[in-house]
Each structure stands twice: as C-alpha cells, then as structure tokens.
N, C-alpha and C positions, 0 to 999 in steps of 0.2 A: 909760175903764170896761170895754172889751172885755178889755184886757190884765190888769187886776186880776181880772176873772171867770176868765179862763184860768188865771192864777196860782193863784186859790183852789182851782180844780178840779184843777189838778196837784198842789197840796199835799195836797188831800184824798185823791187817787188813791194818792199815795206813802204817807201815813199808812196807809190802808186795806190796801195791798200789803204794807207793813212789818208790820202786825198780823197779817196772814194768815201771813206767813213765820215770824213769832215764835210764833204760837199753834199752828201746824200740828203740830210735834212734841208739844206738850202734848196735843192732841187725839187724836193717834195713840196716845200712850201711854196715854190714858184708854180708848180703844178696845181696846187690847192687854190691858189690866187687866180689862175687861169680859169679854172673850173668854176669858181665863184663868179668871174666875170662872165663866163659863157652863160651861166644860169641867169643872172641879171640881165644880160643882152637879151637873150630869148625871151624873158618875161616882159620887158619894158621897150627894147628897140627894134626887135624883129618884125613887129607889125608893120613898120615902114620900111626898115632897111633889109628885111628878108633874113631868114634863118642862116643863110650863108654870107650875109653883111654885103651883098653886092647891089643893094638898092631896089630890090624886087619883092618887097613884102607884100601881103595881101591887100594893104590899104594904098600901095604906091600909085596905082592907076587912078585913085580918087583924088589924089593931091594935084595941086596947081603945078608944083615943081617936083620932079622926080627925085627921090631921096638919093643921097650920095652912095656911090660904090665905096664902101669902106675897106675893101680889100685891096685898094691901089693907092692908099694915102702915102705910103712909104715911096712909091714910085714916082708919084706926083710932086713929092717933096725932094727929089733928087736923090733918093737912095737912102735917106735917114728918116726913120719913122718920127713923126711930129707929135710925140706923146703929150707934151705940154699943150699944144694947140687942141688936141683931141679932148684932153680933160677939161680945157677951158670951154670947148663947145658942149660938153656934156653937163658941166655944172653952171652954165650960164654966163661965165665971165666974157666968152666970146659971143658976139652976136652972128649968128649964122642966117643969112638971107632967106635960105630954104626952109628953115624953121619957122619963118613968119614972125608974127609978134610974140611977145615973150610969153604968151600962152601956150607956146609950144612947150612940152615937158622940159623943165629945167630940173635935171635929176639931182643936183646938189640940194635944192630946195625940197624936192619931193621925196628923197631919201631921208631927209630929217623929219618931215611932217606927215608922212603916210602911215595908214593903219598897218601896213606890212613891214613897218620899221621893226627890226628884230636885232638885239644886241649880238646875237650869234652871227649874224651876217656882217658885223662890223660897223664902223661909222660910215657916214656918207662919203667922206673923203677915200677911205679904203675901198668902198664899193665902186667909186669912180676909177680909182687906180686899178682895180681889178678888170673893169670893163675895157679900160685902156690897154692893159697888158694882153687881154683876150684878143682884142682888135689887132695888137702888134703881132699876135701868133698867127692871124689870118693873111698877112701881108703876101701878095704875090710879088716875087722877087723879079 
C-alpha cells in the first residue's frame, strides 16, 4: 500500500512538473503580449481613455463625448469580454460614434503607416491583439 501511494505521488509530481515546464513558455508569451499591449495603449490610447483605461485621460474633458471606460467592457457584455468587437473598434472595422469621423485614430491603419512602425513590435494585427489582451486583463469582474 505504501509503495503504491508513493508511486502515485511520484507520478502526480512528474505530471505537475511536466505541465509547468510545458506551460511556462506559453504563460511567459501571454505576459509579454499583455506588456506590449500596455505599452501601445499608454502611448496611443491613454491620452483619451486614461492610463487606467477608465475614460479619464488628460484630453477627456476637452472631448465632446467622454471616452469609454474600457475596464467594464466585459461587465457590459454580460460577463464575456468582447475581444472581437474591441479589436474592430481599434482597427477601424467598427464605427464607434464616440470616436467621431474616421479621422479618429484608426490604429490598424496608423500602425501600418506611422514612423514608429517597428518590426520588433510586430505587425499591426499583432499590436491590436496585444492591446485587446491588455484591456481584457484590466476588466473589473
């Protein structure tokens, strides 16, 4: 009985250890994606949406419509983060009334055509996915 118990514990430990090693790069990549999204958000979005994404950026009071509180998107969507809708709002596929005419920064276009375009930061689509993942990490449950 003791030998079987030790064997089960050893097998359980090996399984847990293996899973940790296998998942660690995935978790690290997810952290890097969120960090890249945070950096792009702070550079391109926080001026209106605020550093904490609550719609209180330094330019918010000068806008006709208050920027959205991006920390409650999941709550407003019934508990599921609307990642596709967020990405579409960022890249310009979704028309967001608050953003006004299409002169509002459409980041899909801007990330492809701006001087800060940097291959190390990834493609426009990767950068938009990173911002979307970052916003998902900020959601108030």
